[in-house]
N, C-alpha and C positions, 0 to 999 in steps of 0.2 A: 505493501499499502503504500501511494508517496507520501512525503512530508511538504505539510504547508505551513506557508507563515508568511506575517505580513513583513514588507521588507518598505521603510520606510527613509524617505530620499533625502537627504542633508547635504548641507554645501560643502564645510567641513567640521560640524558640530558631533558627529554621530555619535562619539564614544561620551561626550559630556553630555549629551539627551539620554542616550543609556542610564549612565550613570546616576542623573537627576530621575529619571522615571523609574528605577527601580528601586530608588530610595524613597519612593512614594507610597509602594504597594506591596502588601503581604505575597509572600511564593513569587518573588519575583529577586531575578539574578543576571549578573554580567555570564554568558556559557562560555563563551570564547572571541577573540579580537585576533584578526586577521590584517597583518601590514601589506601593502603590496610590494611586490618584490622590483617593481621598476615604475622610473618614472610615467606618470597618467595625466592627462588633463588639468588635473583640481588638484595632485599632487606629485610630490619623489617617493623615488625609494625608500621604505620603511615608513611612510606615513600610516596612519589607522587608513585602513578603506571600508572594512566589514566591521560590524560589532553585533554579533549573535547575542541573544539577552532573552530572559521569560519574563513575563511581566503576565503577572496575577496566574501562572503555572500555562499563559501562553506562549508561544514563540516568536520573537521579531528579528527581523535583521534590519540593522539601523546603516546606511552606506553612504558614505563620505563621497555624492556623485558629482558636488559643482554646483553652482548656480542657475544652471539652464530650467530647473523645475522648482515649484514651490508648493506646498500644502496650501489647500484651499478647503471651504465646507464638505464637498461633494464625499470626501472620506471624515469620519469622526471616531473619536474613543468614546465609546459610552459606559458611563462607570456607574452602576448601580451601586446605591450607597444606603444606612440606616441611620434614621436621626440626622436632626438639624447639625450635631456636632462634626460627625463625619463629613456633612457634605461641605458646612464650612472650613472645616480642614483641607479637602481636596480641592476646592475652588481658592482660598489663600494660598497654596504652594504652586497649582496651576497658574494662575493670575500673577505671581510674584516677579517682580525682575524683569517686566516690561510683556509681560500675559494681558491681555487686552479682555475684561467681561465681554458678553453680550449679550444676548434678549434667550429667556427660555432656557434657563441653565445653561445656554453654550457660553465657551469662552475659547480662546487661544493662550497657547501657552508660549511663553518668550523665545521656542522656534515654528512659531506660526501655526501649528499642529493645530488641530480643534478638537475638542472635548466636552463629552455633555454629561453633568453630574446631576443625576436621576434617581433621588431619594426615592424609595420603593413607596414611602407613603404619596407622592404626587401618582405612581403608577395603579396603588389598587384606587385613589380617589378619579383619576380619568376614565376605570373601567368599572365604575359602580353600578350597580346594577338599576339606582334611582337617578336616571339621564339628566335629571335639573342638577341636582349635585354635581354630578361630572359635568354639566355644561358650565358651573359657576366655577368650580374648580380649575377650569380647561380659561374660562376666562380672565381669572387670576392669574395663571400663568403667563398666559400672552402676558400681562406688563412688567413681568421681573425681567430682573438679570437672575442674579445667584437666587433659589427655590427658597422662599422663604415656606417651611411647611405648615409653621401655625396662622400665618396667614391664608394658604392654602385651605385647611380646617374651617377656619373662620366662614371665608368667603362659600365653601361646600355648603355647611351649615346655616348659611341667611337663607333665610325664608322670605 
């Protein structure tokens, strides 16, 4: 069976980014660092070319591919979290040092990679069998940057 890993293209920050990501999530580690055996368009022989890492138990590859390609919102990392404290922790860490908050729980980290920080409470509220409650939660979420679970709950419970 083939092995599948997501490859993330960086200019020259693959090792830095991989180290940052594995510092945030449990069950994460750097697995292997490959250095270029020869000069290449984005670097020299001996420079870090590829970093294989595990993030939350899933394999990833970080590639120092050069400035030709950058991240956009078409691909994002979705993190399902428990509670406001976990929401806040990941949000603050990922928006630090040049990251940018966005809307509806989305943000870009300092490397330009998009993330969704999704509290499990949000998922539960949006799939509530009472469609009016779900609608009120959805309408509240649409006005948020970082998800505020207490505010979502208030909106859902409003009659």
